[in-house]
C-alpha positions as CSV (number, residue, x, y, z in Angstrom):
1,M,315.2,138.1,262.0
2,L,312.6,139.6,264.3
3,N,312.1,143.3,264.9
4,S,308.4,143.7,266.0
5,T,306.4,146.9,266.2
6,A,303.5,145.2,268.1
7,L,303.0,146.1,271.8
8,E,301.5,142.7,272.2
9,D,305.0,141.2,271.8
10,L,306.2,143.0,274.9
11,Q,306.0,141.5,278.4
12,P,302.4,142.1,279.6
13,L,303.5,144.6,282.2
14,V,305.6,146.6,279.7
15,A,302.8,146.4,277.1
16,L,300.4,147.9,279.7
17,K,302.9,150.7,280.5
18,A,303.5,151.4,276.8
19,S,299.7,151.5,276.1
20,R,299.3,154.1,278.9
21,L,302.2,156.2,277.5
22,V,300.5,156.2,274.1
23,A,297.1,157.2,275.6
24,Q,298.6,159.9,277.8
25,A,300.6,161.3,274.8
26,N,297.4,161.3,272.7
27,A,295.7,163.2,275.5
28,I,298.2,166.1,275.2
29,G,298.1,166.0,271.4
30,L,301.2,163.9,270.6
31,Q,300.7,160.9,268.4
32,L,303.3,158.1,268.9
33,V,304.6,155.8,266.3
34,I,306.0,152.5,267.7
35,V,309.0,151.5,265.6
36,S,310.4,148.6,267.5
37,T,309.4,146.4,270.4
38,L,310.7,142.8,270.6
39,R,313.9,142.1,268.8
40,D,315.9,139.0,268.4
41,A,319.7,138.8,268.7
42,E,320.1,139.1,264.9
43,A,318.1,142.3,264.7
44,Q,320.0,143.7,267.7
45,A,323.3,142.8,266.1
46,R,322.3,144.8,263.0
47,R,321.5,147.9,265.1
48,Y,324.7,147.5,267.1
49,A,326.7,147.4,263.8
50,L,325.4,150.8,262.7
51,G,328.1,153.3,263.2
52,R,330.6,150.6,264.1
53,T,331.0,148.3,261.0
54,E,328.0,149.6,259.0
55,L,327.1,153.1,257.9
56,G,325.1,154.8,260.7
57,P,323.6,158.3,260.9
58,Q,325.7,161.5,260.8
59,A,328.6,160.2,258.8
60,R,331.2,162.9,258.0
61,P,334.9,163.2,257.5
62,G,336.7,161.9,260.6
63,R,333.7,159.7,261.4
64,P,333.0,157.9,258.1
65,L,330.7,155.3,259.6
66,G,328.7,157.9,261.5
67,V,327.5,157.4,265.1
68,C,326.3,154.3,266.8
69,V,322.5,154.0,267.4
70,T,322.8,151.7,270.4
71,A,325.4,151.0,273.0
72,N,323.9,147.5,273.6
73,A,325.4,144.5,272.0
74,P,323.2,141.4,271.3
75,G,322.2,139.8,274.6
76,D,322.4,143.2,276.4
77,S,319.4,144.9,275.1
78,F,316.1,145.1,277.0
79,H,314.4,144.8,273.6
80,E,315.5,141.1,273.4
81,Y,313.5,140.3,276.6
82,G,310.3,142.2,275.7
83,C,311.0,145.0,278.2
84,A,311.7,147.9,275.8
85,F,310.2,149.7,272.9
86,D,311.2,152.6,270.6
87,A,308.6,155.3,269.8
88,F,308.7,158.6,268.0
89,P,306.2,161.5,268.4
90,T,304.8,162.8,265.2
91,L,303.7,166.2,264.0
92,A,301.6,166.5,260.9
93,G,302.4,162.9,260.1
94,H,306.2,163.3,260.3
95,A,308.3,161.7,263.0
96,L,310.2,164.1,265.2
97,T,313.7,162.8,265.3
98,G,315.9,165.8,266.2
99,S,316.4,168.2,269.0
100,Q,315.1,171.4,267.5
101,T,313.2,173.5,270.1
102,L,309.7,172.3,269.1
103,E,310.9,168.7,268.8
104,W,312.7,168.9,272.1
105,R,309.5,170.0,273.8
106,A,307.8,166.9,272.5
107,W,310.6,164.7,273.9
108,V,310.5,166.4,277.3
109,A,306.7,165.9,277.4
110,L,307.2,162.2,276.7
111,R,309.9,162.0,279.3
112,E,307.5,163.5,281.9
113,L,304.7,161.3,280.9
114,A,306.9,158.2,281.1
115,A,307.8,159.2,284.7
116,L,304.2,159.3,285.9
117,P,303.7,156.8,288.7
118,A,301.0,154.8,286.7
119,I,303.4,154.5,283.8
120,N,306.9,154.4,285.4
121,L,309.0,153.8,282.3
122,Q,312.8,154.6,282.0
123,W,313.6,157.0,279.2
124,G,316.7,156.4,277.1
125,G,317.4,160.1,276.5
126,Y,319.1,160.7,279.8
127,E,322.4,159.2,278.9
128,R,324.5,158.9,275.9
129,A,327.3,156.3,275.4
130,E,330.5,157.5,273.9
131,G,330.1,157.7,270.1
132,C,326.4,156.9,270.2
133,L,323.3,159.0,269.7
134,R,321.2,159.8,272.8
135,E,318.3,157.3,272.5
136,L,315.4,159.8,272.9
137,W,313.1,157.2,271.3
138,H,313.9,154.4,273.8
139,F,311.6,153.5,276.7
140,H,312.0,150.4,279.0
141,Y,310.8,148.8,282.2
142,C,312.9,146.0,283.7
143,A,311.6,145.8,287.4
144,G,315.2,146.4,288.5
145,F,316.7,143.5,286.6
146,T,319.8,143.8,284.5
147,A,319.9,142.4,281.0
148,A,322.2,139.7,282.3
149,E,319.6,138.7,284.9
150,L,316.9,138.6,282.3
151,R,319.1,136.5,280.1
152,A,319.6,134.1,283.0
153,G,315.9,133.7,283.3
154,A,314.6,136.4,285.6
155,R,311.1,137.5,284.8
156,L,309.0,140.6,285.3
157,P,306.1,140.3,287.8
158,A,302.9,139.0,286.3
159,V,300.2,141.6,286.0
160,T,296.4,141.8,285.5
161,L,294.7,145.1,284.6
162,G,293.3,145.4,288.1
163,E,296.7,145.4,289.8
164,L,298.0,148.7,288.6
165,P,296.4,152.1,289.3
166,R,294.9,153.8,286.2
167,A,297.0,156.4,284.5
168,R,296.2,160.0,285.6
169,R,294.8,162.3,283.1
170,A,297.2,164.8,281.7
171,P,296.6,168.3,283.1
172,Q,294.3,170.3,280.9
173,K,295.4,173.7,279.7
174,R,293.3,176.6,281.1
175,R,291.5,178.6,278.5
């Protein structure tokens, strides 16, 4: 089973975008922990089972298996094609996983950084599939391809460092 945390395992263009997101987050004081990059079908199947056939988060009466952590079955996840990664911001060494006010501000800041033209990553926190968590930690870039197209052999454009504009510096706070 493969569930990598290395940016080098991503498609080169996605790895570059992820590196830029990490750098921009650092520039505004957010440290990111990458918890998943490339996954194989077996690792995706294990995540897909959480909340469905295996105990997932937020179990309670009426929902004894909790909620699903992903809406994507094996073969349908951008992680399997090296086009996605999961990252959590940290504060004082602890991952921010919830939606409390301070934590939500960190997620909004990451969403805004991901949308910068030089980064241009899709954020998983916009939508939530029925019975699943909103995937705040998920970022991907697929160049407009669907998972089915990637599965059929479509590939992201090749990239060299000189082809993309440098990431803009995050605005500095006035003192």
